[in-house]
Each structure stands twice: as C-alpha cells, then as structure tokens.
C-alpha positions in Angstrom: -20.6 21.7 32.7 -19.0 19.1 33.0 -16.4 17.3 30.2 -18.7 15.1 28.4 -17.5 11.8 26.2 -18.8 11.0 22.6 -19.0 8.1 22.1 -16.9 6.2 19.2 -17.9 6.4 15.9 -17.2 2.9 14.1 -17.9 4.7 11.3 -14.4 6.9 10.9 -12.6 3.8 11.6 -11.3 3.7 8.5 -11.6 1.0 6.9 -8.5 -2.6 6.2 -7.8 -1.3 2.4 -10.2 1.9 2.0 -8.5 5.7 1.6 -9.3 7.7 4.9 -8.5 11.1 5.2 -7.2 10.6 9.1 -4.5 8.2 8.0 -1.0 10.0 6.3 1.0 7.9 4.6 4.0 9.2 7.4 1.7 7.5 9.6 1.4 3.4 7.9 4.3 3.1 7.3 5.7 4.4 10.4 2.9 0.8 11.5 4.1 -1.0 9.2 7.4 -0.4 10.4 7.0 -1.4 14.0 5.7 -4.7 11.8 8.6 -5.7 10.6 8.4 -3.9 7.3 12.3 -2.0 7.0 12.4 -2.3 4.3 12.3 -0.5 0.7 11.0 -2.5 -2.8 11.1 -1.0 -5.3 9.6 -1.1 -9.0 10.4 -1.8 -12.5 10.1 -1.8 -15.5 6.5 -3.5 -15.9 5.3 -3.7 -12.3 9.2 -5.9 -11.5 9.3 -5.9 -8.6 13.1 -6.0 -6.9 13.8 -6.9 -2.7 16.9 -4.2 -1.9 17.6 -6.7 0.2 19.0 -9.3 -1.8 18.4 -8.3 -5.2 15.6 -10.5 -6.7 13.2 -9.0 -9.2 9.3 -10.7 -8.4 7.4 -10.8 -11.7 3.9 -8.6 -10.6 2.1 -11.5 -11.1 4.0 -13.1 -8.3 4.1 -10.2 -5.7 2.2 -10.6 -2.5 1.1 -8.4 -1.1 0.2 -9.2 2.8 -1.0 -5.2 3.2 -2.5 -3.1 0.2 -3.9 -0.1 1.9 -4.9 3.5 -0.6 -4.1 7.4 1.0 -6.1 10.4 -0.8 -4.8 13.9 -0.1 -6.6 15.7 3.1 -6.6 18.4 0.3 -6.8 17.0 -2.7 -8.7 13.5 -3.4 -7.0 13.0 -6.9 -3.4 13.0 -4.5 -3.9 9.3 -5.3 -1.6 6.8 -4.3 -1.0 3.0 -2.3 1.0 1.7 0.0 2.1 -2.4 -0.4 3.8 -4.4 2.3 5.2 -7.2 0.7 8.1 -10.3 1.9 10.5 -10.9 -1.0 10.0 -14.6 -2.2 13.5 -15.2 -2.3 15.3 -14.4 1.6 11.1 -13.3 2.8 12.8 -9.5 3.6 9.6 -7.9 4.5 8.9 -4.6 2.8 6.9 -1.3 1.4 6.3 -0.3 -1.9 4.3 3.2 -2.0 3.1 3.7 -5.8 0.2 6.1 -7.8 -2.4 5.2 -7.9 -5.1 5.8 -11.0 -4.6 9.0 -13.3 -1.6 8.7 -10.9 0.2 5.8 -11.9 3.1 5.1 -13.9 2.6 2.8 -17.1 4.8 0.7 -13.8 3.0 0.3 -10.8 0.3 0.6 -13.2 1.0 -3.1 -13.6 2.1 -4.2 -10.8 -1.2 -2.6 -9.6 -2.9 -5.3 -12.3 -1.5 -8.2 -11.6 -0.1 -8.4 -8.0 -2.4 -10.5 -5.7 -3.6 -8.3 -3.0 -5.5 -9.1 0.9 -8.8 -10.4 -0.1 -8.6 -8.7 -3.2 -8.8 -4.9 -2.2 -11.0 -4.4 -6.7 -6.9 -3.6 -7.4 -6.8 -6.9 -10.5 -7.8 -4.3 -14.4 -9.2 -1.5 -12.6 -6.0 1.0 -12.1 
C-alpha cells in the first residue's frame, strides 16, 4: 500500500498568542532570535523592564510588546509561562523576557503583564 499523505489540519496550526503543546519555549526563543531579538531583558520591582544593552528602565505601562506568546507545559498544563519579544524604547535593542503567567507569575511579572501593551491586546490587561 502506497503511503498516503494526510491533508494539513489547520486546527493544529499554532494561533498567535495562544498556548500550544507542540511549541516549546526553546523553539520559540530560537525563532525569535532569528528574527533579531538577540538580547535578554530583565523584569524588576513593580514590573519595570531593564534593557541589558543600555540599562534603560521602562515602566511596565510604557513597554511595547512586539510578540506575546503564552506557553503551557506539555505534561503539566499548570506550568504556565509567557515570552515577550520587545524593543527597547531608548536604544532600539530587540530582546526577549520570559515570565511566569497566571498563578506562576511573580508580583513583579504580574505588574508587567497587567500593564504592558501587547499586540492585538492579547487579553493580559487586568486578567493575569
């Protein structure tokens, strides 16, 4: 019997901003790195985001998020995190910050997630 190719199932394609068991943090970060998000950003007290290139600190409400993706653990859906690809408003450096999401978010990460401007308003405002 000849191998038959299965038609692509659009329902399994990742949806922007939605968790997907077939997407790992490593693969997402690798993909973002190829898109130029090479730096790492740091979340500080009150959700302030610090650029590791120029040390500029951005208030969480002033952070413009270019890409926002939530992830859930494949073996434990309660293992929730979010990856934010952002561009420094001061020096233009593109980078990534990975934070806990939902009950896994620290108070500072929660402050960032609640205040940050995410693409297409992915639903973080007031709902972390």
